[in-house]
C-alpha positions in Angstrom: 19.0 14.9 34.7 16.6 15.9 37.5 14.4 12.8 36.8 17.4 10.6 36.8 18.6 11.8 40.2 15.0 11.4 41.5 15.1 7.7 40.4 18.4 7.1 42.1 17.4 8.6 45.4 14.1 6.9 45.3 15.9 3.6 44.8 18.2 4.3 47.8 15.3 5.3 50.0 13.6 2.0 49.9 16.7 -0.1 50.6 16.2 -2.5 53.6 17.1 -1.0 57.0 19.9 -3.5 57.6 22.0 -2.1 54.6 24.4 0.4 56.1 24.6 4.1 55.1 28.2 3.4 54.0 27.0 0.7 51.7 24.3 2.9 50.2 26.8 5.6 49.5 29.0 3.2 47.7 26.1 1.9 45.7 25.1 5.5 44.8 28.6 6.3 43.6 28.7 3.2 41.5 25.4 4.0 39.9 26.6 7.5 39.1 29.6 6.1 37.2 27.3 4.1 34.9 26.0 5.6 31.6 22.7 7.5 32.0 20.9 5.3 29.5 21.8 2.1 31.4 20.4 3.6 34.6 17.2 4.5 32.9 16.6 1.4 30.8 19.2 -1.3 30.8 20.2 -4.1 33.1 23.6 -5.5 33.7 22.6 -8.7 31.9 21.4 -6.7 28.8 24.6 -4.8 28.6 26.7 -7.9 28.9 24.7 -9.5 26.1 25.1 -6.5 23.9 28.8 -6.4 24.5 29.1 -10.1 23.7 27.1 -9.8 20.5 29.1 -6.7 19.4 32.3 -8.8 19.5 30.8 -11.1 16.8 30.3 -8.0 14.5 32.9 -6.1 12.6 32.1 -2.9 10.8 34.5 -1.7 8.1 33.9 1.8 6.8 35.2 2.3 3.3 36.7 5.5 2.0 33.1 6.9 1.4 32.0 6.0 4.9 29.8 3.2 3.7 29.5 0.5 6.4 30.3 -3.1 5.4 28.9 -5.1 8.3 30.3 -8.6 9.0 28.6 -10.9 11.5 28.5 -14.5 12.5 24.7 -14.6 12.2 22.2 -12.7 10.2 20.9 -11.2 13.5 24.4 -9.7 14.0 24.0 -7.9 10.7 20.7 -6.5 12.0 22.5 -5.3 15.1 25.3 -3.8 13.1 23.2 -1.9 10.6 21.1 -0.3 13.3 24.3 0.6 15.2 25.8 2.2 12.1 22.6 4.1 11.3 22.8 5.6 14.8 26.4 6.6 14.2 25.5 8.3 11.0 22.2 9.9 11.8 20.6 9.0 15.1 18.1 12.0 14.9 16.7 10.6 11.6 16.6 7.1 13.0 14.6 8.2 16.0 12.3 10.2 13.8 11.6 7.1 11.7 9.9 5.5 14.7 8.2 8.5 16.4 5.4 8.8 13.8 4.8 5.0 13.3 4.5 4.6 17.1 1.7 7.3 17.1 3.8 9.6 19.3 4.5 12.6 17.0 2.2 14.9 18.9 4.1 14.2 22.1 7.1 15.8 20.5 5.6 18.4 18.0 2.3 19.3 19.6 -1.3 19.3 18.8 -0.8 19.9 15.0 0.4 16.3 14.7 -2.5 14.7 16.5 -4.2 13.5 13.4 -1.4 11.4 12.3 -1.2 9.8 15.8 -5.0 9.2 15.7 -4.5 7.4 12.4 -1.9 5.1 14.0 -4.4 4.3 16.7 -7.2 3.8 14.2 -5.2 1.3 12.2 -4.1 -0.4 15.5 -0.5 -0.3 14.5 1.1 -0.7 17.9 -1.3 -3.5 18.9 -0.6 -5.4 15.6 3.1 -5.0 16.0 3.2 -6.4 19.5 1.0 -9.4 18.4 3.1 -9.9 15.3 6.2 -10.1 17.4 4.7 -12.5 19.8 3.7 -15.0 17.1 6.7 -14.4 14.8 9.2 -17.2 13.9 12.3 -17.5 16.1 14.4 -16.2 13.1 12.3 -13.0 12.7 12.5 -12.5 16.4 16.3 -12.9 16.3 16.5 -10.2 13.6 14.2 -7.8 15.6 16.1 -8.5 18.8 19.4 -7.8 17.1 18.2 -4.6 15.6 16.8 -3.3 18.9 20.0 -4.3 20.7 22.1 -2.4 18.1 20.2 0.9 18.9 20.1 0.4 22.6 23.8 -0.5 22.8 24.6 2.6 20.8 22.6 4.7 23.3 24.3 3.0 26.2 27.7 3.7 24.7 26.8 7.3 23.8 24.9 8.8 26.8 25.3 12.3 25.5 23.2 11.5 22.4 20.2 13.7 22.3 17.0 11.7 22.7 14.1 13.9 21.8 11.5 11.3 22.8 12.5 7.7 22.7 14.7 6.3 25.5 14.6 2.6 24.7 13.8 0.5 21.6 11.8 -2.7 21.7 12.0 -5.5 19.1 8.4 -5.1 18.1 9.1 -1.5 16.9 10.4 -3.1 13.7 7.1 -4.8 13.0 5.0 -1.6 13.0 2.7 -1.7 9.9 2.0 1.3 7.8 -1.3 3.2 7.4 -3.3 3.9 4.2 -4.8 7.1 2.8 -8.2 6.9 0.9 -7.4 9.9 -1.3 -6.2 7.7 -4.1 -9.7 6.4 -4.4 -11.4 9.7 -4.9 -12.0 10.6 -1.3 -11.3 14.3 -0.8 -9.4 16.0 2.0 -12.7 17.7 3.1 -14.3 14.3 3.5 -11.4 13.0 5.6 -11.5 16.2 7.8 -15.3 15.8 8.2 -14.8 12.4 9.9 -11.7 13.5 11.8 -13.8 16.1 13.5 -16.0 13.3 14.9 -12.9 11.5 16.2 -11.3 14.6 17.7 -14.1 17.0 18.5 -12.9 20.6 18.6 -9.6 19.8 17.0 -8.7 21.6 13.8 -6.1 19.6 11.8 -2.9 21.2 10.6 -3.1 23.0 7.3 -2.5 20.8 4.3 0.0 21.9 1.6 -0.4 20.9 -2.0 2.1 18.1 -2.3 1.3 17.0 -5.8 4.7 17.7 -7.2 6.3 16.0 -4.2 4.2 12.9 -4.6 5.0 12.5 -8.3 8.7 13.0 -7.5 8.5 10.1 -5.0 8.7 7.5 -7.7 11.6 5.6 -9.1 13.4 4.4 -12.3 14.3 0.7 -12.9 15.9 -0.9 -15.9 17.2 -4.4 -16.6 19.3 -5.2 -19.7 19.7 -8.8 -20.9 23.0 -10.3 -22.1 21.7 -10.0 -25.7 21.5 -6.3 -25.4 24.7 -5.8 -23.3 28.1 -5.3 -24.9 29.7 -7.4 -22.2 27.2 -10.2 -22.5 26.2 -9.7 -18.9 22.9 -8.7 -17.5 22.8 -5.2 -16.0 20.4 -3.5 -13.5 19.6 0.1 -12.6 18.4 0.9 -9.0 17.1 4.4 -8.9 14.5 5.5 -6.2 13.2 9.0 -6.2 12.2 10.1 -2.6 12.6 13.1 -0.3 16.1 14.2 0.6 15.0 15.2 4.1 12.7 13.6 6.7 11.4 10.0 6.8 12.0 7.5 4.0 15.7 8.5 3.5 17.9 5.8 2.0 20.9 4.3 3.7 23.7 2.6 1.8 25.2 -0.4 3.4 26.5 -4.0 2.9 25.6 -6.9 5.1 27.6 -10.2 5.3 27.1 -13.1 7.7 28.7 -16.5 8.1 25.2 -17.9 7.6 25.5 -17.0 3.9 24.1 -13.5 3.7 26.0 -11.2 1.4 23.9 -8.3 0.1 24.7 -4.6 -0.7 22.3 -1.8 -1.5 20.1 0.5 0.5 17.9 0.1 3.6 15.3 2.7 4.6 16.3 4.5 7.8 14.8 2.6 10.8 14.8 -0.8 8.9 17.5 -3.5 9.1 17.0 -5.2 5.7 18.1 -4.2 2.2 15.1 -2.9 0.3 16.8 -2.8 -3.1 20.2 -4.1 -3.9 22.3 -7.0 -5.1 24.2 -10.1 -3.9 26.9 -12.1 -5.8 24.3 -13.7 -8.0 21.3 -11.4 -8.5 19.8 -8.0 -7.9 16.5 -6.3 -7.7 14.8 -2.9 -7.2 11.4 -1.5 -6.8 9.3 1.3 -8.3 5.9 2.7 -7.1 3.0 1.1 -8.9 -0.5 1.9 -10.1 -1.6 -1.6 -8.9 -4.8 -1.3 -6.8 -4.0 -3.1 -3.5 -6.4 -1.2 -1.2 -10.0 -0.4 -1.6 -12.5 2.1 -0.2 -16.1 1.2 0.9 -19.2 3.3 1.5 -20.8 2.0 4.7 -24.4 2.9 5.6 -25.0 3.3 9.4 -28.7 3.9 9.3 -30.1 1.9 12.2 -31.6 4.4 14.6 -31.9 1.9 17.4 -28.2 0.9 17.2 -25.6 3.2 15.7 -23.0 0.4 15.7 -24.9 -1.4 12.9 -24.2 -1.0 9.3 -25.9 -2.5 6.3 -24.6 -5.7 4.7 -26.5 -7.9 2.2 -30.1 -8.2 3.4 -29.3 -7.3 7.0 -26.8 -5.6 9.2 -23.4 -6.2 10.7 -22.0 -4.8 13.9 -19.0 -2.4 13.7 -16.3 -2.5 16.3 -16.2 0.8 18.2 -13.6 1.6 20.8 -11.8 4.5 22.4 -8.1 5.2 22.6 -6.0 8.0 24.1 -3.5 10.2 22.3 -1.1 12.5 24.0 0.2 15.8 22.8 2.7 18.4 24.0 1.5 21.8 25.2 3.2 24.7 27.0 1.8 23.3 30.3 3.1 19.8 29.6 1.6 16.6 28.1 -2.1 16.6 27.7 -4.4 13.7 26.6 -7.4 13.3 24.4 -9.8 10.5 24.1 -10.6 9.5 20.5 -13.6 7.5 19.3 -12.6 4.9 16.7 -14.6 2.6 14.5 -14.0 -0.2 12.0 -16.2 -2.5 9.9 -15.2 -5.9 8.6 -13.6 -4.1 5.6 -11.3 -2.0 7.8 -11.0 1.3 9.7 -13.5 4.1 9.1 -11.4 6.9 7.7 -13.8 9.5 6.2 -17.4 10.6 5.8 -19.2 11.2 2.4 -22.7 12.5 2.6 -24.6 10.1 4.8 -22.0 7.3 4.3 -19.0 6.5 6.4 -16.0 5.4 4.4 -13.9 2.4 5.4 -10.7 1.2 3.9 -9.5 -2.3 3.3 -5.9 -3.2 2.9 -3.6 -6.2 2.8 -3.4 -7.7 6.2 -0.2 -9.7 6.1 1.9 -9.0 9.2 5.1 -7.1 8.9 7.0 -10.2 9.9 6.0 -11.9 6.7 7.0 -8.8 4.7 10.4 -8.9 6.3 10.8 -12.6 5.7 10.1 -12.1 2.0 12.6 -9.3 1.8 15.2 -11.4 3.5 14.6 -14.3 1.1 15.0 -11.9 -1.8 18.3 -10.7 -0.4 19.5 -14.4 -0.3 18.2 -15.5 -3.7 20.9 -16.9 -5.9 18.9 -17.4 -9.1 15.5 -16.7 -10.7 13.9 -19.8 -9.3 14.7 -18.8 -5.7 13.7 -15.2 -6.3 10.3 -16.3 -7.7 9.9 -18.4 -4.6 10.5 -15.3 -2.5 8.1 -13.2 -4.6 5.5 -15.9 -4.3 5.0 -15.0 -0.6 3.1 -12.0 -2.0 3.4 -9.6 0.9 4.8 -6.5 -0.8 1.6 -5.0 -2.0 2.1 -2.1 -4.4 5.8 -2.1 -5.3 6.8 -3.2 -8.8 10.0 -5.4 -8.8 12.8 -5.4 -11.5 15.3 -8.3 -11.4 18.5 -9.4 -13.1 21.0 -12.1 -12.4 24.3 -13.7 -13.2 22.6 -16.4 -15.4 21.5 -13.7 -17.7 17.8 -13.6 -16.6 15.8 -10.4 -16.5 12.3 -10.1 -15.1 9.7 -7.6 -14.0 6.5 -8.0 -11.8 3.9 -5.2 -11.7 3.0 -5.3 -8.1 3.2 -8.3 -5.9 0.1 -8.9 -3.6 -2.9 -8.1 -5.8 -6.4 -8.9 -4.5 -8.9 -10.7 -6.7 -12.0 -8.7 -7.4 -15.1 -8.7 -9.5 -14.5 -6.8 -12.7 -18.0 -5.3 -12.7 -16.9 -2.4 -10.4 -14.6 0.6 -10.9 -12.2 0.0 -8.0 -10.7 3.4 -8.4 -13.8 4.9 -6.8 -15.5 3.9 -3.5 -17.7 0.8 -3.8 -20.9 -0.2 -2.0 -19.9 -1.8 1.3 -23.2 -3.4 1.7 -22.9 -5.4 -1.5 -21.2 -8.8 -0.9 -20.1 -8.8 -4.5 -17.5 -6.2 -3.6 -15.6 -8.6 -1.3 -12.1 -9.7 -2.3 -11.6 -13.4 -3.3 -8.1 -13.9 -2.0 -4.9 -13.0 -3.9 -3.9 -13.5 -7.4 -1.3 -16.1 -8.0 2.2 -14.7 -8.7 2.1 -16.2 -12.2 -1.2 -14.4 -12.9 -0.1 -10.8 -12.2 1.4 -8.6 -14.9 5.0 -9.6 -15.5 7.8 -9.8 -18.1 10.5 -12.5 -18.0 13.4 -12.7 -20.4 11.8 -10.6 -23.1 13.0 -10.9 -26.7 13.6 -7.1 -26.8 16.5 -7.6 -24.4 15.5 -4.9 -22.0 12.8 -3.9 -19.5 12.0 -0.6 -17.9 9.6 0.9 -15.4 9.5 4.6 -14.5 6.3 4.6 -12.5 4.6 3.9 -15.8 2.4 1.4 -17.6 3.6 -2.2 -17.8 2.1 -2.5 -21.2 5.1 -0.6 -22.7 7.7 -2.0 -20.4 9.7 -4.1 -22.9 8.9 -2.7 -26.3 7.2 -5.3 -28.6 7.7 -7.9 -25.9 5.5 -6.0 -23.4 2.4 -7.7 -21.8 -0.9 -7.1 -23.5 -3.4 -4.9 -21.7 -6.4 -7.0 -22.7 -5.0 -10.0 -20.9 -5.4 -8.5 -17.4 -8.2 -6.9 -15.3 -8.0 -3.1 -15.2 -7.3 -2.9 -11.5 -3.9 -4.5 -12.1 -2.5 -1.4 -13.7 -3.9 2.1 -13.7 -0.5 3.5 -14.6 0.0 5.9 -17.5 3.1 6.3 -19.6 5.3 8.9 -17.9 7.8 11.0 -19.9 10.6 9.4 -18.0 9.4 6.1 -19.4 9.2 7.6 -22.9 12.9 8.6 -22.5 13.9 5.2 -21.2 12.2 3.4 -24.1 13.8 5.8 -26.6 17.3 5.1 -25.3 16.9 1.4 -24.7 15.3 0.6 -28.0 17.6 2.8 -30.1 20.9 1.1 -29.2 22.0 -2.4 -30.3 24.5 -3.1 -27.5 24.9 -1.2 -24.3 28.2 -1.2 -22.5 28.5 -0.6 -18.7 29.9 2.9 -19.5 27.0 3.6 -21.9 24.6 2.5 -19.2 26.2 4.9 -16.7 25.5 7.8 -19.1 22.1 6.5 -20.2 20.6 6.6 -16.8 21.3 10.3 -16.4 20.2 11.3 -19.9 19.5 15.1 -20.1 16.9 14.9 -22.9 13.4 16.1 -22.0 10.6 14.4 -24.0 7.9 16.6 -22.4 9.5 19.7 -24.0 10.4 17.8 -27.2 6.7 17.0 -27.6 5.0 20.1 -26.3 7.3 23.0 -26.9 6.9 23.1 -30.7 3.1 23.3 -30.1 3.5 26.1 -27.6 5.7 28.0 -30.0 3.3 27.5 -32.9 0.5 28.9 -30.8 2.7 31.9 -29.8 3.6 32.5 -33.5 -0.1 32.6 -34.4 -1.1 34.9 -31.5 1.9 37.2 -31.9 0.9 38.1 -35.5 -2.1 40.1 -34.0 -0.6 41.1 -30.7 2.5 43.4 -30.8 2.5 43.5 -27.0 2.8 39.7 -26.8 5.6 39.7 -29.4 7.4 42.4 -27.4 7.1 40.4 -24.2 7.9 36.9 -25.5 9.8 37.4 -28.8 13.3 36.9 -27.4 12.1 34.1 -25.1 10.5 32.3 -28.0 13.7 32.7 -30.1 15.8 31.2 -27.2 13.4 28.3 -26.9 13.4 27.7 -30.7 17.2 27.3 -30.7 17.1 24.8 -27.8 17.7 21.1 -28.3 15.4 20.0 -25.4 18.4 19.0 -23.2 18.9 20.5 -19.8 22.3 22.0 -19.0 24.0 24.2 -16.4 24.6 27.0 -18.9 21.2 26.7 -20.6 18.9 29.7 -20.3 16.2 27.8 -22.2 16.2 25.2 -19.4 15.4 27.9 -16.9 12.5 29.1 -19.0 11.2 25.6 -19.7 11.3 24.6 -16.0 9.5 27.8 -15.0 6.9 27.1 -17.6 6.4 23.6 -16.2 6.0 24.9 -12.7 3.3 27.4 -13.9 1.6 24.5 -15.8 1.7 22.3 -12.7 0.0 24.9 -10.6 -2.6 25.4 -13.3 -3.1 21.7 -13.7 -3.7 21.2 -10.0 -6.3 23.9 -9.9 -8.4 22.2 -12.6 -11.6 20.5 -11.4 -11.4 16.7 -11.4 -14.3 14.9 -13.0 -13.8 11.5 -11.3 -11.4 9.5 -9.1 -9.6 8.4 -12.2 -9.0 12.0 -13.3 -5.8 12.6 -11.3 -3.2 15.4 -11.9 -0.7 12.9 -13.3 -3.0 12.1 -16.2 -2.1 15.5 -17.7 1.6 14.9 -17.4 1.8 12.4 -20.3 1.1 12.3 -24.0 2.3 13.8 -27.2 -0.5 16.3 -27.5 -0.5 19.5 -25.4 -3.1 18.9 -22.7 -4.5 22.4 -22.9 -5.3 25.1 -25.5 -2.5 26.8 -27.2 -3.7 30.1 -25.7 -3.5 28.8 -22.2 0.0 27.4 -22.8 1.2 30.8 -24.1 -0.4 32.5 -21.1 1.6 30.2 -18.8 4.8 31.1 -20.8 4.0 34.7 -20.0 3.6 33.9 -16.3 6.9 32.0 -16.4 8.7 35.0 -17.8 7.1 37.2 -15.2 8.2 34.8 -12.4 11.8 34.8 -13.7 11.9 38.5 -14.0 10.5 38.8 -10.4 13.1 36.5 -9.0 16.2 37.3 -11.1 15.4 40.7 -12.9 15.7 38.8 -16.2 14.2 35.9 -18.0 17.6 34.9 -19.3 19.5 33.2 -16.5 21.7 30.1 -16.6 20.0 27.1 -15.0 23.1 26.1 -13.0 23.1 29.6 -11.4 19.6 29.0 -9.9 19.2 25.2 -9.4 21.2 24.1 -6.4 22.0 21.2 -4.0 22.3 22.2 -0.4 22.1 20.0 2.7 19.7 20.9 5.6 20.0 19.4 9.1 16.2 18.9 9.3 13.1 19.6 7.0 12.2 22.6 9.2 15.4 24.4 8.3 15.5 26.9 5.5 17.7 26.9 2.4 20.1 29.8 2.3 21.3 31.6 -0.8 24.4 32.8 1.1 25.6 29.3 2.1 27.6 26.9 -0.1 25.7 24.8 -2.6 26.3 22.9 -5.8 24.9 23.6 -9.3 22.7 20.8 -10.6 21.7 20.5 -14.2 18.9 17.9 -13.7 15.2 19.1 -13.5 11.9 17.8 -12.0 11.1 14.3 -13.2 7.7 15.0 -14.9 9.5 16.8 -17.7 11.1 13.3 -18.5 14.3 13.8 -16.6 15.7 10.3 -15.7 17.9 12.1 -13.2 15.1 13.5 -11.1 15.7 16.6 -9.1 12.7 18.3 -7.7 12.8 21.7 -6.0 10.9 22.6 -2.9 10.9 24.2 0.6 11.1 27.6 -1.1 10.7 30.0 1.8 11.8 33.3 0.4 15.0 32.2 -1.3 15.9 33.4 -4.7 17.3 30.2 -6.0 15.8 26.7 -6.4 17.0 23.9 -4.1 16.6 20.2 -4.5 14.3 18.5 -1.9 13.5 15.2 -3.6 14.5 13.1 -6.6 17.4 10.8 -7.1 18.7 9.4 -3.8 20.6 6.2 -3.8 21.4 5.2 -7.4 23.3 2.1 -8.5 24.2 0.4 -11.7 25.2 -3.3 -11.4 26.6 -5.7 -14.0 26.2 -9.4 -13.2 29.2 -11.4 -14.4 31.4 -13.9 -12.6 32.5 -10.9 -10.6 30.0 -8.2 -9.7 30.7 -4.7 -11.0 28.8 -2.0 -9.2 28.9 1.8 -8.9 26.6 3.9 -6.8 26.0 7.4 -5.5 24.1 9.1 -2.7 22.9 12.7 -2.8 25.0 14.2 0.1 27.2 11.7 2.0 27.0 8.8 4.4 27.0 10.9 7.6 24.6 13.6 8.9 27.4 15.1 11.1 28.6 18.4 9.6 32.1 17.7 11.0 32.4 14.4 9.2 34.4 14.1 6.1 31.5 12.1 4.7 28.9 14.8 5.3 29.1 16.2 1.7 31.8 14.1 0.0 29.4 12.6 -2.6 27.6 15.8 -3.4 29.9 17.0 -6.1 29.7 13.7 -7.9 25.9 13.6 -7.5 25.5 17.1 -8.8 27.5 16.2 -11.9 25.5 13.0 -12.5 28.5 10.8 -11.8 29.0 7.6 -9.6 31.5 6.2 -7.2 32.7 2.6 -6.9 30.5 0.4 -4.6 33.0 -2.0 -3.1 31.6 -5.5 -2.7 34.4 -8.0 -2.4 36.3 -8.3 0.9 39.7 -7.6 -0.7 38.4 -4.4 -2.2 36.7 -3.4 1.0 39.9 -3.9 2.9 42.0 -2.0 0.3 39.7 1.0 0.7 39.0 0.6 4.4 39.0 3.8 6.4 38.0 2.4 9.8 37.5 -1.1 11.2 35.9 -1.7 14.6 33.4 -3.6 16.7 30.2 -1.7 17.7 30.9 0.1 20.9 34.6 0.7 20.2 
């Protein structure tokens, strides 16, 4: 408020002398009546344009609070969805831009500097501005509409807390992401070693082991063909697994324009396009992939006369070296640091290994092309049009599952896949001086791993190998280069294959139950081996039999299905958590030897003695937490909403019991616990978020669920209204047709009203 008053008085002070004092007072009073955000950032012309555009947009909130946004133009939908996101959770929307803009340290302090430096290193802001300047008029109209939607919301709600951002520019929506070399065998120590040269004297924030969280951030996707469907209609499962709190949250919405757009599904907070969803004719969803779409190069800077030179072929190339400035909050106010940045022709230098610097190459398509592909996917009416959209090949790593009203089902493993020499192991860093390691363009869409209308009648991907995606109709591994699929077969995929291949015809109701199956194939495969090892050891160890005898009997009677009243589920999950810690502590022999490798397979990936020792530790952990090893899973596994990731779960506050378990055990309904800061119970922090099942007939049938509710306002009726359904593994109707939306309408308005 002080800064605002300063600006007003400063404005009055330089008025020409011929303007009367009376006139200046009238002007000042008029300015004081205007919303604060308009004073700071908006002109009268901008506000008039926002108000006019808002009149072309109607938002209908249904009885679950889901916004159905009707506009004259597609750009109106971009305006409307961003306005609606602001209404439901402005704090999260603002957070979605702070990091990608490289400004997190301005809000959170020096501990967030390294992320901001990475944004500067990858030149995200520079690229976004250039991308917007050269984008098509259509993409510009979408970005303009999206920025206007946020700015108009802030203008109409001057009391909204702005923690950092006061105004949103259209190029914000074209900010590219950054890449991490750790997936190619580069260690955290090697990254920190180079970070210290970019930020001398700065110690990066402590890194937590996020291995469980990363595995949970996957997805399930299934498509069922008419031949395998009881209704004779194709069906699709959309089921991303991501964090419940912080960036990347899913936002359910429905966009309809008079230009022909009509798509429902979810956007990611801070974006204006549907990432996974369906229209009247077709639907699609994505899962994370093991496709190699980035590579890491070892660069030798060994020229003593010129440190900017690095070896390439028989000579040298010159690196680009520049400085940038990052700002960070301190008790004394904002401070600045200069950072030294470097890139080769491969990409930014991100780490240091021995005498080598490590650069990273990624796909360089601008974000505008990415959005254009997403928009074409949203509008696709048939398989031919969807293939044409996919043929833009800008998506990089995501796998894509597809189904349509014509009965087609399809799956593509990745999208933009660089061509490479097969003589190298691309999972590890390669020699940057060797020209043979250069990419040779992109593979054609028809040449990447894919399944289209398989004879099996079904396709699945659960962050798993594509070579088992469709039973006997799956692609053959020998037909493709290794770098197209490093994925293993997850236990979720094992369960999906079991269910899809065991049933002749699947009804919509069957599908709804199938996608939340409570059977755990990890335990079905491994637990008998653990118990056999225990039986052998217990014959010579009375102490072990005394400690684990009753636990072993409980597990022996178990059917490997999780349940709220199951004590065996509690023991099994605690064993898995002990195993996961043990697995993460094991030395890795190569870049290909990741933790996830030991989360698959029929054979127990350890000695029987180790497995039994972990069972002992699981029992000790349960006794420590609950004074008994025998506690019902529903009493300790809970769903509770936090206002921000920095908040703590609270055993004394309301929560819902959830039967689902962490996904690595094979739980299709993924529910991973986390943020345990002294609480006795386990609380969900990641897993199933937006989930939808869609049947493609002459009339779309769709049901969906979110993990809490549409609004982040605790006083809203939609803050937790979906939580009981979610916790029980159930769905709500996803209204799609205008007559249904109107029948279940709770509120109808133009933005700003």
